[in-house]
Structures are given as C-alpha cells and as structure tokens.
DRENTORKOL-3810 file (N, C-alpha, C; in nm, 4 decimals):
REM DRENTORKOL-3810
@n.u->12.4532; n.v->10.4473; n.w->4.9915; ca.u->12.5005; ca.v->10.4619; ca.w->5.1279; c.u->12.6376; c.v->10.5293; c.w->5.1286
@n.u->12.6653; n.v->10.5962; n.w->5.2370; ca.u->12.7995; ca.v->10.6495; ca.w->5.2585; c.u->12.8336; c.v->10.6330; c.w->5.4059
@n.u->12.9617; n.v->10.6469; n.w->5.4388; ca.u->13.0080; ca.v->10.6224; ca.w->5.5750; c.u->13.0732; c.v->10.7491; c.w->5.6304
@n.u->13.0315; n.v->10.7864; n.w->5.7503; ca.u->13.0944; ca.v->10.8953; ca.w->5.8248; c.u->13.1750; c.v->10.8296; c.w->5.9365
@n.u->13.3014; n.v->10.8683; n.w->5.9475; ca.u->13.3868; ca.v->10.8133; ca.w->6.0534; c.u->13.4322; c.v->10.9254; c.w->6.1466
@n.u->13.4110; n.v->10.9033; n.w->6.2734; ca.u->13.4606; ca.v->10.9935; ca.w->6.3770; c.u->13.5655; c.v->10.9139; c.w->6.4542
@n.u->13.6899; n.v->10.9623; n.w->6.4555; ca.u->13.8011; ca.v->10.8839; ca.w->6.5107; c.u->13.8616; c.v->10.9521; c.w->6.6336
@n.u->13.8915; n.v->10.8695; n.w->6.7325; ca.u->13.9644; ca.v->10.9128; ca.w->6.8521; c.u->13.8968; c.v->11.0256; c.w->6.9299
@n.u->13.7650; n.v->11.0179; n.w->6.9417; ca.u->13.6945; ca.v->11.1114; ca.w->7.0299; c.u->13.7382; c.v->11.0765; c.w->7.1723
@n.u->13.7893; n.v->11.1735; n.w->7.2456; ca.u->13.8484; ca.v->11.1465; ca.w->7.3768; c.u->13.7641; c.v->11.2067; c.w->7.4889
@n.u->13.7451; n.v->11.1268; n.w->7.5952; ca.u->13.6640; ca.v->11.1694; ca.w->7.7091; c.u->13.7227; c.v->11.1143; c.w->7.8383
@n.u->13.7153; n.v->11.1922; n.w->7.9437; ca.u->13.7550; ca.v->11.1453; ca.w->8.0758; c.u->13.6317; c.v->11.0886; c.w->8.1443
@n.u->13.6440; n.v->10.9653; n.w->8.1962; ca.u->13.5297; ca.v->10.9006; ca.w->8.2614; c.u->13.5788; c.v->10.8039; c.w->8.3684
@n.u->13.4838; n.v->10.7400; n.w->8.4365; ca.u->13.5154; ca.v->10.6556; ca.w->8.5523; c.u->13.4546; c.v->10.5161; c.w->8.5403
@n.u->13.4734; n.v->10.4527; n.w->8.4265; ca.u->13.4180; ca.v->10.3199; ca.w->8.4030; c.u->13.5170; c.v->10.2113; c.w->8.4433
@n.u->13.4629; n.v->10.0950; n.w->8.4780; ca.u->13.5462; ca.v->9.9809; ca.w->8.5112; c.u->13.4929; c.v->9.9063; c.w->8.6314
@n.u->13.5461; n.v->9.7887; n.w->8.6526; ca.u->13.5013; ca.v->9.7001; ca.w->8.7600; c.u->13.5624; c.v->9.7399; c.w->8.8945
@n.u->13.6858; n.v->9.7847; n.w->8.8930; ca.u->13.7567; ca.v->9.8127; ca.w->9.0177; c.u->13.7168; c.v->9.9483; c.w->9.0771
@n.u->13.7137; n.v->9.9546; n.w->9.2091; ca.u->13.6833; ca.v->10.0798; ca.w->9.2786; c.u->13.7832; c.v->10.1893; c.w->9.2423
@n.u->13.9097; n.v->10.1510; n.w->9.2226; ca.u->14.0136; ca.v->10.2473; ca.w->9.1876; c.u->13.9858; c.v->10.3129; c.w->9.0525
@n.u->13.9272; n.v->10.2385; n.w->8.9605; ca.u->13.8949; ca.v->10.2952; ca.w->8.8295; c.u->13.7888; c.v->10.4042; c.w->8.8430
@n.u->13.6949; n.v->10.3810; n.w->8.9318; ca.u->13.5934; ca.v->10.4837; ca.w->8.9545; c.u->13.6539; c.v->10.6034; c.w->9.0271
@n.u->13.7359; n.v->10.5783; n.w->9.1256; ca.u->13.7936; ca.v->10.6868; ca.w->9.2049; c.u->13.8885; c.v->10.7741; c.w->9.1223
@n.u->13.9756; n.v->10.7115; n.w->9.0443; ca.u->14.0772; ca.v->10.7855; ca.w->8.9700; c.u->14.0296; c.v->10.8333; c.w->8.8337
@n.u->13.9465; n.v->10.7533; n.w->8.7678; ca.u->13.9044; ca.v->10.7860; ca.w->8.6321; c.u->14.0181; c.v->10.7700; c.w->8.5334
@n.u->13.9857; n.v->10.7805; n.w->8.4063; ca.u->14.0861; ca.v->10.7717; ca.w->8.3012; c.u->14.0254; c.v->10.8185; c.w->8.1701
@n.u->14.1093; n.v->10.8330; n.w->8.0710; ca.u->14.0632; ca.v->10.8749; ca.w->7.9387; c.u->14.0173; c.v->10.7528; c.w->7.8592
@n.u->13.9052; n.v->10.7683; n.w->7.7906; ca.u->13.8524; ca.v->10.6670; ca.w->7.6999; c.u->13.8470; c.v->10.7286; c.w->7.5602
@n.u->13.8690; n.v->10.6451; n.w->7.4589; ca.u->13.8676; ca.v->10.6907; ca.w->7.3206; c.u->13.7597; c.v->10.6157; c.w->7.2446
@n.u->13.6866; n.v->10.6881; n.w->7.1606; ca.u->13.5741; ca.v->10.6300; ca.w->7.0878; c.u->13.5902; c.v->10.6588; c.w->6.9393
@n.u->13.5684; n.v->10.5541; n.w->6.8581; ca.u->13.5561; ca.v->10.5682; ca.w->6.7133; c.u->13.4134; c.v->10.5301; c.w->6.6774
@n.u->13.3538; n.v->10.6056; n.w->6.5869; ca.u->13.2204; ca.v->10.5715; ca.w->6.5378; c.u->13.2236; c.v->10.5723; c.w->6.3863
@n.u->13.1815; n.v->10.4616; n.w->6.3273; ca.u->13.1698; ca.v->10.4491; ca.w->6.1833; c.u->13.0211; c.v->10.4352; c.w->6.1535
@n.u->12.9649; n.v->10.5355; n.w->6.0872; ca.u->12.8201; ca.v->10.5439; ca.w->6.0690; c.u->12.7844; c.v->10.5283; c.w->5.9218
@n.u->12.7116; n.v->10.4223; n.w->5.8905; ca.u->12.6646; ca.v->10.4003; ca.w->5.7540; c.u->12.5320; c.v->10.4726; c.w->5.7403
@n.u->12.5280; n.v->10.5665; n.w->5.6446; ca.u->12.4162; ca.v->10.6596; ca.w->5.6345; c.u->12.3425; c.v->10.6431; c.w->5.5015
@n.u->12.2110; n.v->10.6431; n.w->5.5094; ca.u->12.1248; ca.v->10.6458; ca.w->5.3908; c.u->12.1373; c.v->10.7847; c.w->5.3296
@n.u->12.1735; n.v->10.7957; n.w->5.2015; ca.u->12.2039; ca.v->10.9277; ca.w->5.1470; c.u->12.0856; c.v->11.0239; c.w->5.1368
@n.u->11.9676; n.v->10.9743; n.w->5.1081; ca.u->11.8562; ca.v->11.0676; ca.w->5.0922; c.u->11.8952; c.v->11.1798; c.w->4.9980
@n.u->11.8643; n.v->11.3045; n.w->5.0338; ca.u->11.8969; ca.v->11.4214; ca.w->4.9515; c.u->12.0316; c.v->11.4825; c.w->4.9877
@n.u->12.0949; n.v->11.4337; n.w->5.0921; ca.u->12.2164; ca.v->11.4981; ca.w->5.1429; c.u->12.3249; c.v->11.5118; c.w->5.0362
@n.u->12.3531; n.v->11.4060; n.w->4.9635; ca.u->12.4633; ca.v->11.4085; ca.w->4.8679; c.u->12.4315; c.v->11.4918; c.w->4.7439
@n.u->12.3112; n.v->11.4795; n.w->4.6944; ca.u->12.2739; ca.v->11.5484; ca.w->4.5700; c.u->12.2464; c.v->11.6960; c.w->4.5938
@n.u->12.1735; n.v->11.7258; n.w->4.7005; ca.u->12.1294; ca.v->11.8633; ca.w->4.7253; c.u->12.2169; c.v->11.9397; c.w->4.8244
@n.u->12.3228; n.v->11.8746; n.w->4.8742; ca.u->12.4080; ca.v->11.9380; ca.w->4.9740; c.u->12.3236; c.v->11.9837; c.w->5.0939
@n.u->12.2298; n.v->11.8948; n.w->5.1346; ca.u->12.1311; ca.v->11.9278; ca.w->5.2381; c.u->12.1818; c.v->11.8850; c.w->5.3754
@n.u->12.2284; n.v->11.9807; n.w->5.4537; ca.u->12.2857; ca.v->11.9511; ca.w->5.5858; c.u->12.1846; c.v->11.8833; c.w->5.6770
@n.u->12.0595; n.v->11.9173; n.w->5.6649; ca.u->11.9569; ca.v->11.8585; ca.w->5.7496; c.u->11.9283; c.v->11.7129; c.w->5.7199
@n.u->11.9820; n.v->11.6627; n.w->5.6107; ca.u->11.9566; ca.v->11.5245; ca.w->5.5696; c.u->12.0710; c.v->11.4306; c.w->5.6044
@n.u->12.1732; n.v->11.4806; n.w->5.6689; ca.u->12.2870; ca.v->11.3958; ca.w->5.7051; c.u->12.3058; c.v->11.3977; c.w->5.8566
@n.u->12.4153; n.v->11.3412; n.w->5.9023; ca.u->12.4464; ca.v->11.3357; ca.w->6.0452; c.u->12.5312; c.v->11.4570; c.w->6.0808
@n.u->12.4843; n.v->11.5379; n.w->6.1717; ca.u->12.5578; ca.v->11.6540; ca.w->6.2188; c.u->12.6687; c.v->11.6040; c.w->6.3119
@n.u->12.7940; n.v->11.6266; n.w->6.2743; ca.u->12.9076; ca.v->11.5742; ca.w->6.3513; c.u->12.9106; c.v->11.6272; c.w->6.4936
@n.u->12.8794; n.v->11.7538; n.w->6.5093; ca.u->12.8807; ca.v->11.8138; ca.w->6.6426; c.u->12.7766; c.v->11.7522; c.w->6.7342
@n.u->12.6580; n.v->11.7292; n.w->6.6810; ca.u->12.5524; ca.v->11.6656; ca.w->6.7604; c.u->12.5902; c.v->11.5218; c.w->6.7912
@n.u->12.6449; n.v->11.4510; n.w->6.6926; ca.u->12.6865; ca.v->11.3119; ca.w->6.7145; c.u->12.7938; c.v->11.3047; c.w->6.8231
@n.u->12.8888; n.v->11.3975; n.w->6.8207; ca.u->12.9932; ca.v->11.4013; ca.w->6.9234; c.u->12.9311; c.v->11.4204; c.w->7.0616
@n.u->12.8341; n.v->11.5091; n.w->7.0707; ca.u->12.7668; ca.v->11.5358; ca.w->7.1980; c.u->12.6908; c.v->11.4134; c.w->7.2482
@n.u->12.6276; n.v->11.3406; n.w->7.1578; ca.u->12.5583; ca.v->11.2160; ca.w->7.1954; c.u->12.6589; c.v->11.1180; c.w->7.2554
@n.u->12.7726; n.v->11.1018; n.w->7.1907; ca.u->12.8770; ca.v->11.0120; ca.w->7.2406; c.u->12.9268; c.v->11.0596; c.w->7.3770
@n.u->12.9556; n.v->11.1874; n.w->7.3870; ca.u->13.0082; ca.v->11.2451; ca.w->7.5107; c.u->12.9131; c.v->11.2237; c.w->7.6286
@n.u->12.7847; n.v->11.2465; n.w->7.6074; ca.u->12.6869; ca.v->11.2306; ca.w->7.7162; c.u->12.6868; c.v->11.0892; c.w->7.7723
@n.u->12.7030; n.v->10.9915; n.w->7.6855; ca.u->12.7024; ca.v->10.8523; ca.w->7.7316; c.u->12.8356; c.v->10.8170; c.w->7.7985
@n.u->12.9454; n.v->10.8508; n.w->7.7343; ca.u->13.0758; ca.v->10.8125; ca.w->7.7882; c.u->13.1024; c.v->10.8820; c.w->7.9217
@n.u->13.0611; n.v->11.0059; n.w->7.9363; ca.u->13.0855; ca.v->11.0786; ca.w->8.0616; c.u->12.9689; c.v->11.0655; c.w->8.1594
@n.u->12.8688; n.v->10.9874; n.w->8.1240; ca.u->12.7522; ca.v->10.9680; ca.w->8.2097; c.u->12.7762; c.v->10.8648; c.w->8.3180
@n.u->12.6711; n.v->10.7916; n.w->8.3517; ca.u->12.6800; ca.v->10.6976; ca.w->8.4637; c.u->12.7806; c.v->10.5852; c.w->8.4368
@n.u->12.8365; n.v->10.5364; n.w->8.5429; ca.u->12.9424; ca.v->10.4359; ca.w->8.5384; c.u->12.8920; c.v->10.3038; c.w->8.4803
@n.u->12.9746; n.v->10.2449; n.w->8.3972; ca.u->12.9541; ca.v->10.1105; ca.w->8.3447; c.u->13.0736; c.v->10.0255; c.w->8.3863
@n.u->13.0489; n.v->9.8991; n.w->8.4148; ca.u->13.1588; ca.v->9.8077; ca.w->8.4435; c.u->13.2302; c.v->9.7668; c.w->8.3150
@n.u->13.1558; n.v->9.7519; n.w->8.2066; ca.u->13.2107; ca.v->9.6975; ca.w->8.0823; c.u->13.2102; c.v->9.7997; c.w->7.9696
@n.u->13.3226; n.v->9.8078; n.w->7.8965; ca.u->13.3237; ca.v->9.8952; ca.w->7.7799; c.u->13.2365; c.v->9.8377; c.w->7.6685
@n.u->13.2062; n.v->9.7101; n.w->7.6746; ca.u->13.1119; ca.v->9.6504; ca.w->7.5804; c.u->12.9749; c.v->9.7171; c.w->7.5923
@n.u->12.9310; n.v->9.7372; n.w->7.7168; ca.u->12.8019; ca.v->9.8021; ca.w->7.7416; c.u->12.8047; c.v->9.9476; c.w->7.6956
@n.u->12.9172; n.v->10.0143; n.w->7.7172; ca.u->12.9321; ca.v->10.1528; ca.w->7.6713; c.u->12.9193; c.v->10.1621; c.w->7.5197
@n.u->12.9913; n.v->10.0767; n.w->7.4492; ca.u->12.9898; ca.v->10.0798; ca.w->7.3030; c.u->12.8490; c.v->10.0555; c.w->7.2493
@n.u->12.7785; n.v->9.9589; n.w->7.3063; ca.u->12.6428; ca.v->9.9307; ca.w->7.2605; c.u->12.5499; c.v->10.0483; c.w->7.2884
@n.u->12.5621; n.v->10.1089; n.w->7.4048; ca.u->12.4777; ca.v->10.2232; ca.w->7.4390; c.u->12.5016; c.v->10.3402; c.w->7.3428
@n.u->12.6262; n.v->10.3644; n.w->7.3078; ca.u->12.6579; ca.v->10.4705; ca.w->7.2119; c.u->12.5974; c.v->10.4394; c.w->7.0758
@n.u->12.6150; n.v->10.3167; n.w->7.0279; ca.u->12.5620; ca.v->10.2790; ca.w->6.8965; c.u->12.4097; c.v->10.2939; c.w->6.8913
@n.u->12.3423; n.v->10.2490; n.w->6.9946; ca.u->12.1957; ca.v->10.2609; ca.w->6.9991; c.u->12.1519; c.v->10.4069; c.w->7.0045
@n.u->12.2243; n.v->10.4874; n.w->7.0812; ca.u->12.1881; ca.v->10.6289; ca.w->7.0924; c.u->12.2057; c.v->10.7022; c.w->6.9598
@n.u->12.3137; n.v->10.6723; n.w->6.8891; ca.u->12.3367; ca.v->10.7380; ca.w->6.7604; c.u->12.2313; c.v->10.6997; c.w->6.6576
@n.u->12.1983; n.v->10.5711; n.w->6.6505; ca.u->12.0962; ca.v->10.5291; ca.w->6.5539; c.u->11.9576; c.v->10.5798; c.w->6.5951
@n.u->11.9354; n.v->10.5979; n.w->6.7230; ca.u->11.8088; ca.v->10.6541; ca.w->6.7690; c.u->11.7969; c.v->10.8029; c.w->6.7405
@n.u->11.9079; n.v->10.8740; n.w->6.7513; ca.u->11.9064; ca.v->11.0201; ca.w->6.7296; c.u->11.9004; c.v->11.0552; c.w->6.5818
@n.u->11.9644; n.v->10.9747; n.w->6.4982; ca.u->11.9712; ca.v->11.0014; ca.w->6.3542; c.u->11.9090; c.v->10.8850; c.w->6.2777
@n.u->11.7828; n.v->10.8970; n.w->6.2378; ca.u->11.7157; ca.v->10.7855; ca.w->6.1695; c.u->11.7787; c.v->10.7483; c.w->6.0358
@n.u->11.8593; n.v->10.8359; n.w->5.9769; ca.u->11.9238; ca.v->10.8039; ca.w->5.8497; c.u->12.0449; c.v->10.7121; c.w->5.8662
@n.u->12.0878; n.v->10.6879; n.w->5.9906; ca.u->12.1973; ca.v->10.5921; ca.w->6.0141; c.u->12.1398; c.v->10.4516; c.w->6.0041
@n.u->12.1941; n.v->10.3729; n.w->5.9125; ca.u->12.1491; ca.v->10.2344; ca.w->5.8939; c.u->12.2305; c.v->10.1369; c.w->5.9787
@n.u->12.3557; n.v->10.1743; n.w->6.0076; ca.u->12.4410; ca.v->10.0884; ca.w->6.0896; c.u->12.5435; c.v->10.1758; c.w->6.1610
@n.u->12.5641; n.v->10.1481; n.w->6.2896; ca.u->12.6668; ca.v->10.2178; ca.w->6.3663; c.u->12.7656; c.v->10.1148; c.w->6.4186
@n.u->12.8914; n.v->10.1345; n.w->6.3856; ca.u->12.9991; ca.v->10.0513; ca.w->6.4386; c.u->13.0782; c.v->10.1395; c.w->6.5347
@n.u->13.0759; n.v->10.1033; n.w->6.6618; ca.u->13.1364; ca.v->10.1879; ca.w->6.7658; c.u->13.2455; c.v->10.1090; c.w->6.8372
@n.u->13.3619; n.v->10.1705; n.w->6.8479; ca.u->13.4753; ca.v->10.1122; ca.w->6.9196; c.u->13.5075; c.v->10.2002; c.w->7.0396
@n.u->13.5214; n.v->10.1369; n.w->7.1553; ca.u->13.5646; ca.v->10.2075; ca.w->7.2763; c.u->13.6986; c.v->10.1492; c.w->7.3174
@n.u->13.7974; n.v->10.2396; n.w->7.3370; ca.u->13.9317; ca.v->10.1990; ca.w->7.3790; c.u->13.9572; c.v->10.2463; c.w->7.5212
@n.u->14.0216; n.v->10.1583; n.w->7.5962; ca.u->14.0563; ca.v->10.1860; ca.w->7.7360; c.u->14.2065; c.v->10.1641; c.w->7.7501
@n.u->14.2861; n.v->10.2720; n.w->7.7471; ca.u->14.4321; ca.v->10.2571; ca.w->7.7510; c.u->14.4868; c.v->10.2053; c.w->7.8837
@n.u->14.4186; n.v->10.2335; n.w->7.9930; ca.u->14.4716; ca.v->10.1962; ca.w->8.1234; c.u->14.3941; c.v->10.0816; c.w->8.1870
@n.u->14.3661; n.v->9.9810; n.w->8.1093; ca.u->14.2953; ca.v->9.8646; ca.w->8.1623; c.u->14.3819; c.v->9.7946; c.w->8.2673
@n.u->14.3208; n.v->9.7527; n.w->8.3771; ca.u->14.3977; ca.v->9.6874; ca.w->8.4842; c.u->14.4309; c.v->9.5425; c.w->8.4485
@n.u->14.5444; n.v->9.5239; n.w->8.3844; ca.u->14.5904; ca.v->9.3906; ca.w->8.3460; c.u->14.7292; c.v->9.3677; c.w->8.4066
@n.u->14.7667; n.v->9.2418; n.w->8.4256; ca.u->14.8971; ca.v->9.2130; ca.w->8.4879; c.u->15.0113; c.v->9.2133; c.w->8.3865
@n.u->15.0192; n.v->9.3197; n.w->8.3086; ca.u->15.1244; ca.v->9.3287; ca.w->8.2082; c.u->15.1127; c.v->9.4593; c.w->8.1321
@n.u->15.1906; n.v->9.4704; n.w->8.0265; ca.u->15.1961; ca.v->9.5928; ca.w->7.9475; c.u->15.1150; c.v->9.5734; c.w->7.8202
@n.u->15.0300; n.v->9.6717; n.w->7.7889; ca.u->14.9577; ca.v->9.6728; ca.w->7.6620; c.u->14.9276; c.v->9.8167; c.w->7.6246
@n.u->14.9002; n.v->9.8391; n.w->7.4974; ca.u->14.8656; ca.v->9.9744; ca.w->7.4530; c.u->14.7262; c.v->10.0124; c.w->7.5011
@n.u->14.6305; n.v->9.9235; n.w->7.4797; ca.u->14.4929; ca.v->9.9475; ca.w->7.5209; c.u->14.4095; c.v->9.8230; c.w->7.4983
@n.u->14.2945; n.v->9.8209; n.w->7.5604; ca.u->14.1921; ca.v->9.7202; ca.w->7.5317; c.u->14.0822; c.v->9.7925; c.w->7.4545
@n.u->14.0300; n.v->9.7285; n.w->7.3508; ca.u->13.9207; ca.v->9.7899; ca.w->7.2772; c.u->13.8127; c.v->9.6884; c.w->7.2472
@n.u->13.6912; n.v->9.7409; n.w->7.2404; ca.u->13.5750; ca.v->9.6581; ca.w->7.2057; c.u->13.4997; c.v->9.7298; c.w->7.0953
@n.u->13.4576; n.v->9.6541; n.w->6.9943; ca.u->13.3784; ca.v->9.7088; ca.w->6.8845; c.u->13.2428; c.v->9.6414; c.w->6.8824
@n.u->13.1386; n.v->9.7239; n.w->6.8719; ca.u->13.0012; ca.v->9.6762; ca.w->6.8668; c.u->12.9399; c.v->9.7293; c.w->6.7372
@n.u->12.8592; n.v->9.6462; n.w->6.6697; ca.u->12.7862; ca.v->9.6883; ca.w->6.5509; c.u->12.6377; c.v->9.6827; c.w->6.5834
@n.u->12.5670; n.v->9.7944; n.w->6.5547; ca.u->12.4231; ca.v->9.8021; ca.w->6.5806; c.u->12.3536; c.v->9.8662; c.w->6.4609
@n.u->12.2412; n.v->9.8150; n.w->6.4117; ca.u->12.1913; ca.v->9.6843; ca.w->6.4518; c.u->12.2795; c.v->9.5748; c.w->6.3968
@n.u->12.2686; n.v->9.4595; n.w->6.4580; ca.u->12.3539; ca.v->9.3451; ca.w->6.4216; c.u->12.3221; c.v->9.2927; c.w->6.2843
END
C-alpha cells in the first residue's frame, strides 16, 4: 500500500446551518489522504493503475461546490465515498474538511472534521 495526500484544496461554497452562511458563502479547505493498493503502478510506472490527482481534485470540487449541506461532517463523508467509488484501487480515504469562518461566539482558526471511509 501507499498513501497519496492532497492538502489544502480550497473551494468557495455555501454550506452551513445559518441563512447568512448560504447567502454570503465562504472558503472551505479539504485534505484527502488516500491509501492505495499498489497493483502495477509502483513497479511499472503505470499511470492508469494509480489515482489521477487532477481527477481526484475534480471529484472533491464537484461535491464541495455542489448542493448545500448543513454539516461539514456530511461533506467529508460524501467526498470520501465519492473518491473510493471513482477509484477502486483506493482502500481507505481519510478526508478532512475545514471551515475557517464557523459561526461561533469567539475567536478560532477553524473548525475541522475528519471522516475515514470505509470505517
């Protein structure tokens, strides 16, 4: 097995519980750590046997910029399921979604949720 990590993929979206979050939108950041079955990719340098980073980024983007979710937990799970569905060589997807402008009564850098699929 080997791990591909995509860090700080940034997208503008309108997720959240509050109406203001939908109206104003904000930037969300996604990390994906993908545990991949090597197959022939490592030995034969076979691009078709691994995870194409550009396609994986597009899969993430379509979900994050798609329909509104109230919870970033739901977003992270949807991304993890989509990645493992698109690339059968992924054995495990660990996806983190960060929300820097979470509506909390204080100061924080961000709220983040990490989901592992399959569990």
